[in-house]
N, C-alpha and C positions, 0 to 999 in steps of 0.2 A: 607361377600362379595358374590355376586351372580354370577353365570355363565352366559354366553351369552344366554343359553336356558332359564334361569330364568328371563330374561328381558321381556319375554312375559307376558303381563297382560291384560286380557279381550280382547284378540285379537289385542292389539295395542302395542306400544313401551312405556316402562316405562321411564318417564322423571323425573329426580331428581330435587326437588324444590330448592336445594341450588346451582344450577349452574347459576351464574349471567350472565346477558347480553346474554342469549342464547334463541333463538326463537323456540318455539314448533310449530308443524304443525298447520295450521289454523283449527279452530273448524269445524268439519264436514269432515275433510280430512281423508280418510282411509289410514292408514299406516300399511303395512304387518309386521309381527313379524320378528325379526332379523334372526331366524332360517329359515324362509321362504325366506328371502332375500338372505341369504348365499346359500341356496340350489338352488335358481332360477338363481342367477347371478355369483356365485363364484366356486361352486363345480366342474364344468366341468374342471377347470384348477387346483383347489386346493383341490382335494380329496386325499385320501390315495394312489390311484393309479397313478394319474397324478403328483401331488405334484410339480407343476411348481414353479420356483424360490425357490425351496426347502422349500415350505410352504404348509402344509396341514391344512386347516381350519376344515376339518372333524374330525381331531384328537383332536382339542382343543375346539370345540364348547360346549361340555358338562361340561367343567371345569370352574372354576372361571376366570374372566378376569385377576385378579391380578396374577394368577398362570402362565399366559403366557403373561405378560405385554409387553415383547419385540416384540413378534409376533403381538399383537394387536396394538401396536404403529405403526408398519409398515403398518398395514391395515388402520389405521386411516389416516395416511399421504397419502396413495394412494386414499382413499375415499375423503379426504378433498380437494385434488387437482384434483379430478375427473380423475385420471389416470386409475382407474379400475372401472368397466370393460373396456377393451380396446375400442378405437374408432372403430365403425363398429359393435360392439356386442351390444345386448340389454342392456339398462341402466335404472336405476330408475330415477324418476323425482327429481328436486332439493329439494323439501320438504322431500322426503324420505332420500335422501343423508344427509341432515342436521340433521334429527331426529336421525338416527343411529349413525352418527359421534358424535353428542352432548351427546348421552347416553354413548357411549364407553368412550369418553373423561372424562365425569363426574366420572365414576367408576375408570378409570385409575388415575385421579387426587386424588381421595379419597385414593386409595391404596398408592400412592406416599407420601401423607401427613402422613399416618400412618406408613410407612416404608421408610424413606428418603434414597435416594441413590445419593449423590452429586457427585459421580465419584471420580477418583483419578488421578490428574495430576502427572507427574513424580516427584519423591522425589528430584532429583537433576537436575537443568536446567541451562545450561550455558547462559550467556548474548549473544544475537545475535550481529552481527556486528553493526547494527543500534543502539541497546541498549547500546553497549559498547561506541560508539562515543558520544551518548547523555549523558551517565554517566560521561565521561571525561569532557564534556562541563560543566555540572552542578557541578561536584566535584572540578575541577581545573580552571574554567573560561577559558577554552582553547578549541578552535575549531580545530579539526584535521581531516584530510582526511583518515578515517578508511579504505576506499577501497584500499588504497595503503599499508596498514599495515596488513589487515586480509582478508582471503578469504570469498567469499559469502557463506551464509548458505543455506542448502537444504530446499526446501519447502515441507510441508506435510499438508494435509487438506486445502491447499490454502495459508498457512502462514509459515514463516520461524522461528517462535518461538515455534514450536511443537517438532521436533526431534532434540533437542540440549542438549542431556544428556551426550554426550561423549566428551572427550578431547584427541585427538590423539597426539603422540609425536611430529609430524610435526606441528600441530596447537599450541601445547604448546611452541615450539620454536618461532613461530610467536608472541605469546602473550609476551614472554620474550623480544624479540626484540622491540615490540611496547612499552612495559613498560619502557625500557631504553630510547628510543627516547622521549617519552612523558614526563617522569620525568625530563630529561635534559632540554627540552624546557620549561617546567613549572617553573623550578627553575631559568633558565636563564644562564645555563653554556654551554660552547661550547667546541668542541674538540680541538685537537692540530692543526688541519688544518681547513681552512674554509670549511663549508658544502655548499651544493647546491641542488636546486630543479628545475625541468623543467616542465612547464605546456604547453601542446599541445592543440591546437584548433581543434575541430572536422573537419575532412577533407571536409565534405559536408555542412559546414556553409557558407552561402552567406554573404558577408561583404560589400555589395554595399550601405547599408543604415545604419541608426542609430542602435546601439546595446544597449539594456536595461542595465542600470547601469553605462553608460558612459554619459558625459555631452552632452547636446544638441549642435548641430553644429559640431558634429563629425560623422564619419561613420566607420563601421567595427571595428575590434580589439577584445580585450578580457578584462575581469575583473578578477582579482585574489585576493582572500582574503588570507592573509598570515600573520603568526605570526613571526616577526623578533626576534631571540633569545636574542640579546644584542644590546645596543647602539653601533653604529659604522657605517662603510662604507660598502656598498653592491654594487656589479656590477649587473646591469640589462641588459641582452643580449637578443636581438630580432632577430628572423629569419623570413623572408618572405616566403610565400607559393610558391613552385616551381612545375613545371610540371614534367612529366616523363623524360624529357631531361635536368632536372636541370636548366631550365630557369625560372626566376621569372615571375609569371603570372601577367598579367594586367599592367605591368610597361612600358607604352608607352610614358609617359610624366613625368615630375618632380612631386614628391609628398613630403609631410611632414609626419613624424612619430612623434607622441607626447606621452611622458611618463608622467603619472599623479600619484601622491601619495595622497590618500584621496581626490580625485577629483581636486586637485590643480596641475597645470602644472609645472613640474620641469625640463623638458628638451625637446627640439625639434630637430629632425634630418631632413636633406634634403636627399631624395633618388632620384638619377638620373636614367634615362633609361639606359639599358645596351648598351654599345658601343663595336663594334668588336675590338679586340686587333690587334697590328701590325702584329702579326703572322697569323692573320686570324681567330684565335680561338675566340668564343664568351666570353664575360666577364660574369662570373658566381658568382661574389662576390659583387654585388651591395649593399648588406646589411652587409658587413663585418665590417663597422664602427658603427653599431647600438648597442653600449654598453654605458650605462650611469652609472657613479659612483655616488651614492647618500648617503648622511648622513641620517640615519634613527634611530629614537629612538626605543628601544625595545618594543615589544607588537604587538597587532593585527593592521594591516593596510590594506587598499584596494589599490592595484596597478592596474592601468589601462594603456593599450597601445592601441592607436587608431590613426586615420588619421583625420586631419581637413577636413571637408566636402567641396567639390567643388560644384558648381552649377550642378544640375542633368540634364543630357541629355538623353531623351528617345530614345531608339534604334528605328531605322526606321523599322516598321513592319506594315503589314496590319491588324494584330490582336493584342490583348492585349499582351504586351511583357511578356516573362517569368520572374517570380520573382526569380527563382533559377539560380545562376551563380557560379558554382564550378567545372563543368566538362569541361576540356580543349578541348574536342573534339566536344561536342554537344552544350553546353551553357557556353562558357569560361568566366572567370572573366573579368570584364570590367576595374577593378582597382586592384592594389596590395592588398594583404591580409596578415594578421598575421598568421604565422605557429606555432611559439612557443615563450615562454618567459621563460628565465632562471634567477634564482636569486642565486647569490654566495656570501657568506660572513658569518660572518663579517670579513672584511679585516684588519680593525684596531679597535679591540674590545674596547669598552669603559665602560664595566660593564653591569650587568643585568638590570639596570634601575628600573623603578617603573611600573610594568605591572599588569594587572588584575589578572594574575595567581599568581604572588608573593604576592599580597595583599590577595588573597584568602588563600594561604598557610600560610604565615608568619603573617598576620595581621599587626599590628603596631609594628615594631621592638622595639621601645622604651618601650613598655609595656611587652616585654618578660622578664622572669627572667634572672638575671645576670649569673646564673650558666647554662652553655650550655646544659648539660644533662637534666636539668629540663625543659629548654625551648624546647628542642627536644621532650620530652615526651608530653608537652602541644600541640605542633604543630601536632605531629603525632596522638595524641589522637583525636583532632578535625577532622582531615582528615579521620581517620578510623571510627569515629562515622557515618559520612555520607556515606563513601564507603561501610562499612559493614552493614549499615542500621539497627543498633542496638547499645545499650550501649557497650562500650569497657571495657574489663576486664584487670587486670594486666597481666594475661597470654597472652592476645592478643598482648600486647606491647612488650613482650620479644623478639620475632623474629625481628621486625622492629628496635628495639633499638640495637640489635647485628649488624644489617646492618649499622645503623647510626654510631656506633663506628668504624666499618671497614672503612667506607667512610671518617670519620673525621680523622682517623689516617693517611690517604694518601692525605688529602687535608684540606680544611677549613670546617666551619660549614655548608655552603651550599652544599658541596660535601657529607657530611654525610646525610643531609636531602634528597638529590637526590637519594642516594642509598637506603635509607629506604623507600622512596616513591615508587621506582620501585618494592620493595618487596611487598608493599601494593597492587599495581596494578596487581600482579600475585597471590595474595592470593586467595584461594578458597572462602573465605568469601566475596570477591569482585566479582570474575568472575562467581560465581554460586549463584543461588537462591535455598536454601535448605529448604525443609519442612519435618520435621521428625514427626513420630507419637508419641503421648504421651506414656510414659512407661506403660507397663502392660495393654494396651488397647486390648481387644480381636479383632482378625481379623474380618474384615467386619463391623466394627462399625463406623457409621458416627459421626464426631465430628467437632466442630467449630475450625478453625485455630486461632492462637494467633493474637492479635491486630497488632503486629509488622509484622507478615506474611501478614496480610490483608493490611497493609500500603504499603508493597512492591508490592503486587498484584495490588493495586489501582494505584500506580504511574507508574508501567510498562504498565498497561492497558491504562491509559489516556495520559501519557507523554512519554512512551517508555524510561524511565529513572528512576533514583533513587528518593526516597522520599526527599522532602525538610525538613528543620528543623521543620516547623510547623506541618507537617504531622507526623513526627517521635515523636514529643513531645506529640501530642494527643494520639498516639498509646502507648507510654510509660505510660501515665496517665491511660490507660485502658478505655478511653471513646470513642474511635473511633467507636466502634460497635453500640453505641447508635444511633437510627435512625435519630434524628435531627442533631447530630454531623456529622454523615456519610454523610447525604445529603448536609450539609453545606460545607463539604470538597470537595465533588464531584463537586458542582457548582462553588466553588472557583477554583478548578483545571481546570474545563472546560473553565473558563474565562481567565486563564493564557495562555500566548502565547505558552507555551510548549505543550498545548493540540493540537497544529497543527500536532503533531505526529499522531493523529487519521486520519488525511488527508494524510500526506506524507508517513506514514507507513501502517496503517490499510487499508485505502481506496485504496492506490496505489497497494496493493496486492489483495484486494477483487475485484477491477475493472480491474486488469491486467495492470495497467498503467506502471509498471516496464518493461513490455515486449516491450514498445515503443523503448527502447534503442537499441534493436536488430532488429527492423523493418527497412528494406530497400526495398521499392517497386521497381519494375523493372523500371530503368531509361528510357528505350525505350518506355514504356507504360505510365509512370507517370513522365515526364521530369521536372515537376515543384515542385517535392518533395525535400526538403532539411532539414538540421538540424534545421533551423529556424522554419519550420513548425512542425517538430517533437517536439521541445520544446514548441511551442505554443499549440499544442494539449494537452500536459500534464498539462501545466499551466492553460489552460481553465478549465479543469475538476477539478483540485485541488482547484482553486479559487471558482468554483461553489459549490463543496462539502463543502468547508470551510464556504461559505456564509450560507448554510443550518444549519451548526453547530453554527456559531457565532450569527446568527439572531434567533436562537431557532425556526426554521421552522419545519413543518411537514416533516417526511421522504418521504411522498408521493410527495413532491415537487421535489424530485430527478427525477421524471418522468414528472410531469405536469407543472413545472416552465416554464414561457415564458420569460426568460431572460438568459443571459450568460455573459461571460467575453471575450472580444476580443481586439486584437491590429490590426493594419492595415494589417499585413501579413496574419493573420487568417481571417479577415473580407473579404479580397479579395478572399481568397480560398473559402469561403462560398458564395461569391457573394453579400455581404452586404455592402452598401455604407456608406459614411460619417463617416468612422472611420479612423483616421490618426495617424501616429506615432507608436513607438515601445511600448508605455505604454499600459498595459491592463486596461480596464475600463469596468464597468457594462453597458450592453446594453439591453434595453427593446426590445422585438421582437414581430412582428406580425405573424399571421398564414402563410402569404406568404413566410416568410423566411425559414420555415420548420426546424427551429433550436430551441433549448431550453434545454430539459431534457437530461439525459444520453444517451438515445437511438438515439439522433440526433447529438451527438458530435463526432468529428473526431477521438479522441483517441480511443473510444470504437469501432467505425466502422473500424478503421485501424488494431487494434490488433486482430480483428476477421476476417481478410482477409488474403489471400495469397499474395505473391509478385506480381503476375500477374493478379489476379482476386479476386472477392468477394467469400466468402464461406458461403452460407446459413447454412451449417452444423455447422461450427464454431460459427456463430452468434446465431443460434438456441440453441446450447448447452450452450453458454454463458448466454442467457436469462433464460433458464431452471435452470441452476446451480446458478446463481448469483442474480436473481430476484424472481424466483418462488421457488427455493430451492428443485428442483426435478431433480438432474442431471441424465442424461440417463446412463445406465450401460455401462461398457466397452465392446467393441466388443468381442464376444466369440472367444476363441483361434483357433477354427477350421474354422473360416470364412476367406477366402483369401482376401487380399487387392484388391480393385477395382481400376483400373487405367483409366485415362481419355481416353486412346486410345482404350478402350473396348467399347466406346460409340461414336456415330457419332458426330464429332467435330462441325458440322454445326448446331446442335441443341442448343436451348437456355439453360441457366443454369437450369431453371425449368424443361425442358424436359429431360436434362441429368440426373438430380436427379430422375425424375420419372422412367427413364429406369434403373437406379441403383436399385431402390426399387423393381424391378421385381424379384430380388434375395430375397426369403422369409426370409433367415437368416438376411438380412439387414433391411428388411421392418419393423420388429418388433420395432426397435428403430427409424428408420428414418421416419416412419409415424408420430412420435411425434416431432422429431427434425426439419425436413425440413420445415413444414408449418410455424413454428415460424420464422426461418431465412429468408424465402422467402419474408416475409412482409417487410424486410429491404432492398430489392433489388433496391429501388429507390436511394440508396447511393452506390457509387462505392467503390473501394478498398482503397481509401484515403479519404473517407467521403464526396465527392462532390455529389451534387444532379444530377440525370440523369433521363431521361424519356425513353431512348432507349438503347439497347445493340446490337451492331453489326447491327444497322439499324432496329431492331425489337422492337416494343413497349414492355415495361416491364410490366409483370403481377405481381403485388405485393400483391396478395391475400394470406392470410395465416390463421392459426388457432392455438388454444391452445389445450393441452391434454384433457381439459374438453369438447371439441367438438364445442366451440364457434368459429365462423369464422369472418373475417374482411378483410379490405384492407389497406395496407401500414402501416407505423409507427404510424399514428394517431389512427388507429383501434387497433393496438397492445397495445398502451398506454391505451386506453379506456378500453380494456379488462382486462389489469392488474390492473387498478385502480378500476374497478368494484368490485373487491374482495380485498380490501386493506389489510386485515388481512394476506394474503399470502405473500405480499411484506414485511410487518412488521415482520412476522415470520422469513423470510429468513434473513433480516438484523439482527434480534436478534440472530439467530443461528451463523451467521458470527462473530458478536461481541463476542458472548460467546466462540466460538472457539479461537478467538484471545486473549480474556481476560484470559481464563483458560489455554491456551497452550496445548490443547488436542482436539481431534475431538468430536463433539457433538454426543452423543449416544441416543438410544431410551429412556433410563432412564431420560434424560434431557428434554424430551418433555413436561412433566407437568410444569417445570420451564419456558420453552419458552412460553407456553400458558398463564401462569400467568403474565409474562412480557407484552405480547401483549394485554391481557385484561386490564391491568392497564394503558397502554398507549393509549388505544382506546378513552376514554373520552377526552384526551388531544390532539386529532387529530394525534396520533402517532408521536408526536414531537420527534426528534432525542435525545434530552436531556432526555426525559422520558424513552426511550428505554435504553439509557446508564445507567441511574439511576436504572432502573429495573434489568439490568444485575448485577450491583454492589450489589444490595440488595438480589439477588437470592441465593439459597442454593448452587448451583454448584460453585459460586464465593466465598462464605464465609465459605464453609465447605469442608470436605475431608473424604474419607473412609479409615480406617486403613487397613493395610495388615498384 
């Protein structure tokens, strides 16, 4: 291996012949030696004296590149993204940039191939809340609301599956309680008294029009997916939305409330306007009679509560009427709305019935051995095989069988299975993913994980859930690692509906869609924002990303696509006509709409804004972090926070930021961040198009760290797409972080480059990047400790 100084050959830069798909400088182009380039452009800040960012290139120039791979990988990233030298300082031309980066990457890749360093994910990792819920679904054919059972997980490196190695006593209690409830529901046993659950509707949900999931011809209401534990009768109680004075909102004339079970109407109530009582007190219980007793068979059902729709009357207004109606003071409800739905029962239990969960657990009872203990071992062995994600040993069965016998002694066969199942659900073999080093392996030795461990990594990556039987069987056979078999399994799993977890779990965290739940724009400034719009924002982006995945499109289409998914509510918000109803559908767009890719979608634009205004800083940071992969550093600890009242409030947002950048401590980062975010200023804080701010025309000119400048979102997209390898590299790094459950390190850079180069001939298709991640050394290997 040669050092940086040794790269000088005949006054030029040595380019290695075995670096595929990399362009050398054009013939006749004079390229200075790396030593000259470092001395000319870098040593002012990175010599032994200055050592900015704690990096001295002077100290490592004479050594082998491999000897200081971590430092050189950081240099390569800065050079590849043109972050260094800083804007405003002298810079080499593009040919020189590419030449030195290519040479450094070639030597770094060769060193990585000779001495693999796949990294080391945590030995013990607990299932996240999302993974736990999906695992219960796939293990027991049971959908449960895990948010009501377990706390949210902390996020690290942008994802919640990284710092999940510990299990506190409090969290253990939550898992024990969840296991008891889930096992009871799965087996179909009930307590001594009827249970109950209440589902509340978001307070800012407008219920004046049709709600998705309910039959056409209805308006407002809610849909609840619920697993009824046994055959029997259940009380369905409904409460209507009230204002602060406990008066039912919008009830000015008679209405009907309809209860539906699996979309079939089962009962209708009449609700009359409130009338004053003889005492002069207002009547406050107009919904006291809204309780329906239904006979329901055990298992999953969809319960709907809604209102038959009356002819719509447009409010008299000189402008387009507001779509949001939930604020009793500014934009009150025009008609009554549902506040909550409660389910209580069973009141007359008729047995566990024949549910998907019981079929998954017990199979066909007639085929079970006559001896109950043998039948119990067979049942538990099948459940444990999938739950533990490996073959089950006789020792594994001892604990659950003890619990089975305890439950059987105090009840029937089902009681024994229920208790044993609860034990399985709190077993470390289920709750944790454990990867132990082979015995007697020296520390720091890279090794390939077992096929069973690879199967778990694969399923939790693509499905956020446990492996299915086919994947486990291939792993047990020892053939999963074979390239053809592995690719076949990846493509099969991507085609499965469970791969939607890549959208709802991975993309929702990568793109910050989860933050939408906590977003509440100022109602005085954005009176037309409601939960309908919040849900529509997220659904648009999730459907859009899902289309890229399902249609095997290029990852570049995340920015350049000129289609999206809209319903009437969102189309009106965007000013796009001829879209009607609550159903989302794919809509082709023209340039005039200014909609399409991620940077034009309300979800992204809203989560990167404040409650009262846009934030070019948040938007710029989001682009740099999530699309370019070059997040700006955190503010230094000695820099005081800058407040809006330190700047003339009459200035535009651009001018306020410019004044903030007069502080030199802030300018270092904000000179990079602000120009990116300012190019998105033609969208307001809730994603609507605008041309002026406070009566002043908006200047949406911006720039990237590489010095390129442009105007508005169209220019930003073009600049990002002009160097597609940067976007592909960022997506690869995010996927690798999510897949491996650890932060991407400089030692992973060669693997990232290999994935991107392999995906380039296939137009950076998302499936190619996913497959590349699965085939990479960081995903398939581990370093011993």
